[in-house]
C-alpha positions in Angstrom: 4.8 134.6 -22.9 6.6 131.4 -21.8 9.7 130.5 -23.8 9.1 127.5 -26.0 11.0 124.5 -24.5 11.2 121.6 -26.9 11.7 118.1 -25.7 13.3 115.0 -27.4 11.4 112.0 -26.1 13.6 108.9 -26.2 11.8 105.6 -26.3 13.9 102.4 -26.4 12.0 99.6 -28.1 12.5 95.9 -27.8 9.5 93.5 -28.3 6.8 95.8 -26.8 4.1 95.3 -29.4 1.4 95.0 -26.7 2.2 98.3 -25.2 4.0 100.6 -27.7 0.9 102.1 -29.2 -0.4 103.2 -25.8 3.0 104.5 -24.9 3.3 106.7 -28.0 -0.3 107.8 -27.7 0.4 109.1 -24.2 3.1 111.3 -25.7 1.1 112.5 -28.6 -1.7 113.6 -26.3 0.5 115.8 -24.1 -0.9 119.3 -23.3 2.7 120.6 -24.0 2.9 119.9 -27.8 6.5 120.9 -28.5 8.5 117.7 -28.8 9.9 115.1 -31.1 9.8 111.3 -30.4 13.0 109.4 -31.0 12.3 105.6 -31.0 15.4 103.5 -30.8 14.5 100.0 -32.1 16.9 97.6 -30.4 16.5 94.8 -32.9 12.9 94.0 -32.1 11.5 90.7 -33.5 7.8 91.3 -32.9 5.3 93.6 -34.6 6.4 96.7 -32.7 8.0 98.5 -35.6 4.9 97.7 -37.8 2.7 99.3 -35.2 4.8 102.4 -35.1 4.8 102.7 -38.9 1.0 102.8 -38.8 1.1 106.0 -36.6 1.3 109.0 -38.9 2.9 111.8 -37.1 5.9 113.8 -38.4 7.3 114.3 -34.9 8.1 110.5 -34.7 11.6 109.3 -35.8 12.4 105.6 -35.8 16.0 104.6 -35.7 17.0 100.9 -35.8 20.1 99.4 -34.3 21.3 95.8 -33.9 20.3 94.3 -30.6 22.7 95.9 -28.1 20.6 96.4 -25.0 18.6 99.2 -23.4 21.7 101.1 -22.2 23.0 101.5 -25.8 19.5 102.3 -27.0 19.1 105.2 -24.5 22.6 106.5 -25.1 22.0 106.5 -28.8 18.7 108.3 -28.2 20.6 111.0 -26.3 23.0 111.3 -29.2 20.2 111.5 -31.8 18.1 114.0 -29.9 17.7 117.3 -31.7 16.9 119.3 -28.6 18.6 120.0 -25.3 16.0 118.5 -23.1 15.8 114.7 -23.4 12.9 112.9 -21.7 13.0 109.2 -21.3 10.0 106.8 -21.6 10.1 103.0 -21.6 8.2 101.3 -24.4 5.6 99.8 -22.0 5.0 102.9 -19.7 2.7 105.9 -20.1 2.7 109.6 -19.2 -0.2 111.6 -17.8 -1.2 114.2 -20.3 0.5 117.1 -18.4 3.9 115.4 -17.8 5.8 117.5 -20.3 3.9 120.7 -19.3 5.0 120.2 -15.7 8.6 119.6 -16.8 8.5 122.7 -19.0 7.3 125.0 -16.3 9.8 123.7 -13.8 12.6 124.2 -16.3 11.4 127.7 -17.1 11.6 128.7 -13.5 14.8 126.8 -12.5 16.8 126.0 -15.6 20.1 125.4 -13.8 19.4 121.8 -12.9 20.8 118.8 -14.9 17.6 116.7 -14.6 13.9 117.1 -13.7 11.7 114.2 -12.5 8.3 113.4 -11.1 6.6 110.8 -9.0 4.9 107.7 -10.5 2.4 105.0 -9.9 3.0 101.4 -10.8 1.1 98.3 -12.0 2.7 95.2 -10.5 2.9 91.8 -12.3 -0.5 90.9 -10.9 -2.1 94.0 -12.5 -2.6 95.8 -9.2 -2.0 99.5 -9.1 -0.1 101.0 -6.2 1.5 104.3 -5.4 5.1 103.9 -4.0 5.6 105.8 -0.8 8.6 108.0 -1.7 10.7 109.1 1.3 12.6 112.4 1.9 11.4 114.2 -1.2 10.4 117.9 -1.5 6.9 118.6 -0.2 5.7 120.0 -3.5 8.7 120.5 -5.7 12.3 121.5 -5.4 15.9 120.3 -5.3 16.3 116.6 -4.5 18.8 116.7 -1.6 18.3 113.3 0.1 18.3 110.9 -2.9 20.6 108.2 -1.4 18.9 108.4 2.0 15.5 108.2 0.3 16.5 105.1 -1.8 17.8 103.3 1.2 14.7 103.8 3.4 12.1 103.6 0.6 11.5 102.7 -3.0 13.4 104.1 -6.0 12.6 107.8 -6.5 13.9 108.2 -10.1 12.8 105.9 -13.0 13.6 105.7 -16.7 10.1 107.0 -17.5 9.8 109.9 -15.2 12.9 112.0 -15.8 14.2 114.5 -18.4 17.8 115.5 -18.7 19.8 118.4 -20.1 21.9 117.1 -23.0 24.4 119.9 -23.0 25.1 119.6 -19.3 25.6 115.9 -19.7 28.1 116.6 -22.5 29.9 119.2 -20.4 30.1 116.8 -17.4 31.5 114.0 -19.6 28.3 111.9 -19.0 27.2 111.6 -22.6 27.2 107.8 -22.3 25.1 107.9 -19.1 23.9 104.3 -19.1 26.5 101.5 -18.7 26.8 99.3 -21.8 25.9 95.6 -21.6 23.8 95.9 -18.4 20.2 94.9 -18.3 19.5 95.1 -14.6 20.4 98.2 -12.6 21.7 100.3 -15.5 19.2 103.1 -14.7 20.1 103.0 -11.0 23.7 103.6 -12.0 22.7 106.6 -14.1 20.7 108.2 -11.3 23.5 107.6 -8.9 25.9 109.5 -11.1 23.5 112.3 -11.7 22.8 112.8 -7.9 26.5 113.0 -7.1 26.3 116.3 -8.9 23.7 117.5 -6.4 21.7 119.0 -9.3 18.3 117.1 -9.7 14.9 118.8 -9.4 11.9 116.8 -8.2 8.2 117.5 -8.8 6.2 115.7 -6.2 3.2 114.8 -8.4 2.3 111.4 -9.8 2.6 112.0 -13.5 3.8 108.6 -14.9 2.3 105.0 -15.0 4.9 102.2 -14.9 3.9 98.7 -16.0 6.1 96.1 -14.3 6.4 93.9 -17.4 9.9 92.8 -16.4 8.5 91.4 -13.1 6.7 88.7 -15.2 10.0 86.9 -15.6 10.3 86.5 -11.8 10.2 82.7 -12.2 13.3 82.7 -14.4 16.9 82.4 -13.3 18.7 85.6 -12.2 21.4 86.5 -14.6 24.1 88.1 -12.5 26.3 88.8 -15.5 23.7 91.2 -16.8 23.3 92.9 -13.4 25.1 96.1 -12.6 28.2 95.7 -10.3 27.0 97.8 -7.4 30.3 97.8 -5.5 31.6 100.1 -8.3 29.6 102.9 -6.6 32.2 102.9 -3.8 34.7 104.2 -6.3 32.6 107.2 -7.3 34.0 110.5 -6.1 32.2 112.7 -3.7 33.3 115.3 -1.1 30.3 114.5 1.1 30.9 112.0 3.8 27.2 111.5 4.2 26.9 110.5 0.6 29.8 108.1 1.0 28.0 106.4 3.9 24.7 106.2 2.1 26.4 104.9 -1.1 27.9 102.2 1.0 24.6 101.2 2.6 22.9 101.3 -0.7 25.4 99.0 -2.2 24.8 96.6 0.7 21.1 96.8 0.2 21.3 96.1 -3.6 23.7 93.2 -3.1 21.6 91.7 -0.3 18.6 91.8 -2.7 20.6 89.9 -5.3 21.9 87.5 -2.8 18.4 86.6 -1.6 17.3 86.0 -5.2 20.2 83.7 -5.9 19.6 81.8 -2.7 15.9 81.3 -3.6 16.9 80.1 -7.1 19.6 77.9 -5.6 22.2 79.6 -8.0 25.1 78.8 -5.7 27.7 79.3 -8.5 26.4 82.8 -9.0 26.7 83.5 -5.3 30.5 83.0 -5.8 30.4 85.6 -8.6 28.6 88.0 -6.3 31.2 87.6 -3.6 34.0 88.0 -6.1 32.7 91.5 -6.9 34.0 92.6 -3.5 37.5 91.1 -4.0 38.2 92.6 -7.5 
């Protein structure tokens, strides 16, 4: 009989009243029923908390913090998790019913990895569903060995709704505060960059998650560079692999070019100076 693997599902919540019920429902209907749900309310001002209170399930824990950002919410979720395997799910995304089951079977067979992840499909801001074409991933499942190369040539492989992480390994690696505080754009990319420097991520090449691009709806607003991760910091991360160093460099260039283009389009010329200053500090 398969060993019972229990997950702590961490859901950061900030003003997701339109989506949170469906998000939680996708967890409660998992074919793998061994989990708790830890919802970190990051100072929501809408009816999200009321909606959660209406869901009667003893596996749900709601923890409220003052508004501190999604990074602090996820880090606190890791801290509050009762079980070693922490699975993340954003408050507007959903899992297929067999997501945790796939994670559990992979962990059972290959428990030495720090993280396990799957593929995903995505609704864009226009409501159109598409399947990102992920590059350089295992054919079926296996160790993710070309993360940086894949992210340079294609879309992001890992997301904050399609990954579960071993809490004890995080602690042993001094990565307990995995997500950078005060960052609202790119905080998850930094987390995945740090994890993949350890060469220890397992990927299941199945589409098991649906991501709703709610954040894309603010595309007409100004780009807040002060809340964006400082990607040149990746150049200071230690690795003995010269290939990783090269791809880290080109990834930094890619991310900074994307930001530069957004600032040009928005005519945020003062923020372009801030972007350039990142390279001189």
